[in-house]
C-alpha positions in Angstrom: 41.2 8.3 196.9 40.3 10.1 193.4 37.6 13.3 194.3 34.4 13.2 192.7 35.1 15.6 190.5 38.2 13.5 189.2 35.3 10.2 188.9 33.0 12.7 186.9 35.9 13.2 184.2 36.9 9.7 184.4 33.5 8.6 183.8 32.4 11.3 181.2 35.3 10.2 178.8 33.4 7.0 178.7 30.9 7.6 176.9 32.8 9.8 174.4 35.9 6.9 173.7 32.6 4.9 172.1 31.1 7.2 170.6 34.5 7.7 168.8 34.7 3.7 168.4 31.3 3.5 167.5 31.7 6.4 164.6 35.3 4.9 163.4 33.8 0.9 163.0 31.2 2.0 161.4 33.3 4.0 158.8 35.3 1.3 159.0 32.4 -1.0 157.8 31.2 1.4 155.2 34.9 1.4 153.3 34.7 -2.2 153.2 31.0 -2.3 151.8 32.6 0.7 149.4 35.6 -1.6 148.2 33.3 -4.8 148.1 31.0 -3.1 145.6 34.6 -1.3 143.4 35.0 -5.1 143.5 32.1 -6.1 142.1 31.8 -3.6 139.0 35.3 -4.8 138.6 34.2 -8.3 138.3 31.2 -6.9 135.8 33.3 -5.1 133.9 35.8 -8.0 133.0 32.7 -10.2 132.4 31.6 -7.4 130.0 34.9 -7.0 128.1 35.1 -10.9 127.5 32.0 -10.8 125.8 32.0 -7.7 123.5 35.8 -9.8 122.3 33.4 -12.5 121.7 30.6 -10.6 119.9 33.5 -8.8 118.1 34.5 -11.9 116.5 31.7 -13.2 116.2 30.8 -9.8 113.7 34.0 -10.4 111.9 33.7 -14.1 111.1 30.2 -12.6 109.4 31.7 -9.5 108.2 33.9 -12.3 106.1 31.6 -14.5 105.2 29.3 -11.3 104.2 32.3 -9.7 101.9 31.6 -6.4 104.1 34.6 -5.9 105.9 34.1 -2.7 108.1 37.0 -1.6 110.4 36.2 1.7 112.9 
């Protein structure tokens, strides 16, 4: 049979373990949220890049029709 002091130490570590596990889960969820937001930014940047490519093509057509050729 464990002594009173041993039981106090054992039961005293349970809240500490729960706090550590809770902090780890919170950090894990935060990292997942950050990764999700970065993925959304990457998708948005890809969409913007595609739209800019289309705009460049249309601008080149307009410049060709107007006789103005501009190269940067």
